[in-house]
N, C-alpha and C positions, 0 to 999 in steps of 0.2 A: 623357624630355626633361624634364622638369618635375623630377625627381630629380637630373640631371645639372647643369642649370643652376643646382640649390640646393648643387652642391659635392659630390654623393654619387660618390664613387671609382668603385664598380663602375657605378652608371649611365653616368659618364663615359667609361668604358672600351668599355662595349655600345655606347654611341651611335657611337663610335669605330669600333669593330668594325663597325656597321651600315653606315656611310658608307663604310668600306674596302670591302666586298663588296655593295654594294648592296642589302642587304636590309630591306625594309621604307620605305626612303629611295631617293632617287636615290644610283648612287654617286657620289661626290664625295672624290676624295683629300684635298684642301686642308682639307675639314672633319674628314675623319678625324683629321687632323694634330692639327688644333683641339684635338679630344676626347682623343685620346691623350696631348697634352702637357698638359692638364690633370690628367688622371689619373696620368701620369708624374709630375710636379710633386708629387704627393701620396705617390709611395713606389710604386705598383703596377708590380711588375716586368713582368707580361705587357703592361701601357701602355708601359714603356721598352723593352721588345724590339721592339713592332711598331714604336714611335718609330723606334728604331733602323732597323728594315728600311725604311721610309719614306725616312729620309736616305739608306741606302745605295743605294735603286734610283731615287732622286729622283722619287718619288710624293708629288703635292702641297707638295713643298720643291724647292727646287735641290739636287741630289746633293752631299752633304756626306760624305765618308769618315770626317773626324775625328768630327764630330757623330755620326754612325754608330756609331762605335767607343766613344764615350763613353756613349751610351744602354745599348748591348748589353754592355758592361762593369758599367755600374750593373746593369742586370736582372740577369745573373749572378750578381753579388755579393749583390743581395738574396735571389735564390732560393735561393742556397746557404746565406746565413745562416737563412733560413726554415727550410730542409731540416737543417740542423745544431741549431737549437732545436726541432723536433719528435721528435728523437732525444735530448735531453738530458733 
């Protein structure tokens, strides 16, 4: 939690994931969204994908297919760019 509060992207994602699944913390979709959003805003593709999933299903946020599409497209773009760079 301390690392997530200090802006560590991986810690923010992991905390969001923990809230998403209720692992080590009470399951809380709204808190999962908060932490996924912080990691997603820093460009972490996995967080962007999961944030898109939350919007697509209305978990922790109002269902919004446009937001879901935006976050999932951004995640795919980032993941594709990372794959491309690893082969360059």
